[in-house]
C-alpha positions in Angstrom: -2.8 -59.9 51.1 -2.6 -62.8 48.7 -6.3 -63.5 49.2 -7.2 -59.9 48.3 -5.2 -60.2 45.1 -6.9 -63.5 44.2 -10.3 -62.1 44.9 -9.6 -59.0 42.8 -8.5 -61.2 39.9 -11.6 -63.3 40.1 -13.9 -60.2 40.2 -12.0 -58.7 37.2 -12.3 -61.9 35.2 -16.0 -62.2 36.1 -16.8 -58.6 35.0 -14.8 -58.8 31.7 -15.9 -62.2 30.6 -17.2 -62.4 27.0 -20.3 -64.3 26.2 -19.4 -66.9 23.5 -21.8 -67.2 20.7 -22.5 -70.8 20.3 -22.1 -72.0 16.8 -24.8 -74.4 15.7 -23.5 -77.9 15.3 -24.6 -80.6 13.0 -25.7 -80.6 9.4 -29.4 -79.9 10.3 -28.4 -76.7 12.2 -26.2 -75.5 9.4 -28.9 -76.2 6.9 -31.4 -74.2 9.0 -29.0 -71.3 9.1 -28.5 -71.4 5.4 -32.3 -71.5 4.7 -32.9 -68.6 7.1 -30.2 -66.4 5.5 -31.5 -67.2 2.0 -35.0 -66.4 3.1 -33.9 -63.1 4.6 -32.0 -62.1 1.4 -35.0 -63.0 -0.8 -37.3 -61.0 1.5 -35.0 -57.9 1.4 -34.6 -58.2 -2.4 -38.4 -58.3 -2.8 -38.8 -55.3 -0.4 -36.2 -53.3 -2.4 -38.0 -54.2 -5.7 -41.3 -53.1 -4.2 -39.7 -49.8 -3.1 -38.3 -49.2 -6.6 -41.7 -50.0 -8.1 -43.4 -47.5 -5.7 -40.9 -44.8 -6.7 -41.7 -45.4 -10.4 -45.4 -45.3 -9.6 -44.9 -42.0 -7.7 -43.1 -40.6 -10.7 -45.8 -41.7 -13.0 -48.6 -40.3 -10.8 -46.8 -37.0 -10.3 -46.3 -37.4 -6.5 -43.8 -35.4 -4.6 -40.2 -36.5 -5.2 -38.1 -37.2 -2.0 -41.2 -37.2 0.2 -40.8 -37.8 3.9 -42.7 -41.2 3.5 -40.4 -42.5 0.8 -37.3 -41.3 2.6 -38.5 -43.0 5.8 -39.2 -46.2 3.8 -35.7 -46.1 2.3 -34.1 -45.5 5.7 -36.0 -48.5 7.1 -34.7 -50.7 4.3 -31.2 -49.4 4.7 -31.3 -49.9 8.5 -32.4 -53.5 8.1 -30.3 -54.5 5.1 -27.2 -52.4 5.7 -24.8 -51.1 3.1 -25.5 -54.0 0.8 -29.0 -52.6 0.1 -27.6 -49.2 -0.9 -25.0 -50.9 -3.1 -27.7 -53.1 -4.7 -29.9 -50.1 -5.4 -27.1 -48.2 -7.1 -26.3 -51.3 -9.1 -29.9 -51.4 -10.3 -29.7 -47.7 -11.2 -26.5 -48.3 -13.1 -28.1 -51.1 -15.1 -31.1 -48.9 -15.9 -28.7 -46.2 -17.1 -26.8 -48.6 -19.3 -30.1 -49.8 -20.7 -31.2 -46.3 -21.5 -27.9 -45.5 -23.1 -28.1 -48.7 -25.2 -31.6 -47.8 -26.3 -30.6 -44.2 -27.2 -27.7 -45.6 -29.3 -30.0 -48.1 -31.0 -28.4 -51.2 -29.5 -30.5 -54.1 -28.5 -30.5 -55.4 -25.0 -31.5 -58.6 -23.2 -34.3 -56.7 -21.4 -35.7 -55.7 -24.8 -35.5 -59.3 -26.0 -37.2 -60.6 -22.9 -40.0 -58.0 -22.9 -40.5 -57.8 -26.7 -41.3 -54.6 -28.4 -44.8 -54.2 -26.9 -45.5 -53.1 -23.4 -42.1 -51.7 -22.3 -42.9 -49.6 -19.2 -40.6 -48.6 -16.4 -42.5 -51.1 -14.2 -41.8 -54.0 -16.5 -38.1 -52.9 -16.9 -37.7 -52.9 -13.1 -39.3 -56.3 -12.9 -36.9 -57.7 -15.5 -33.8 -56.1 -14.2 -34.5 -56.8 -10.5 -34.6 -60.6 -10.1 -35.8 -61.0 -6.6 
């Protein structure tokens, strides 16, 4: 009877064991993790910036808004980057709205100072606002 109880406990523990994620040890491994996470963040920022520029180009060219291709591209970015990408896109939209309101009210902005008065296009504004 005791053997059956011990065998049951061993089987239970074997089935319910958790795989431990081994944490990289050493300064080299930590540096590698930091570089990889930074590269991933930069790549996602560049992809989001490219998406915003393509939406601006679609608007300029008169393409269909909310097309299936653009929605699929946005979903792909959101799936890979998570909620941070959505927040970042809304932050960019907020900055662009603030810039528009400042321009309407006749106030100068740092974007206007960086671009100068010549050549202000939606593409150039996105490139200045989105550093990535």
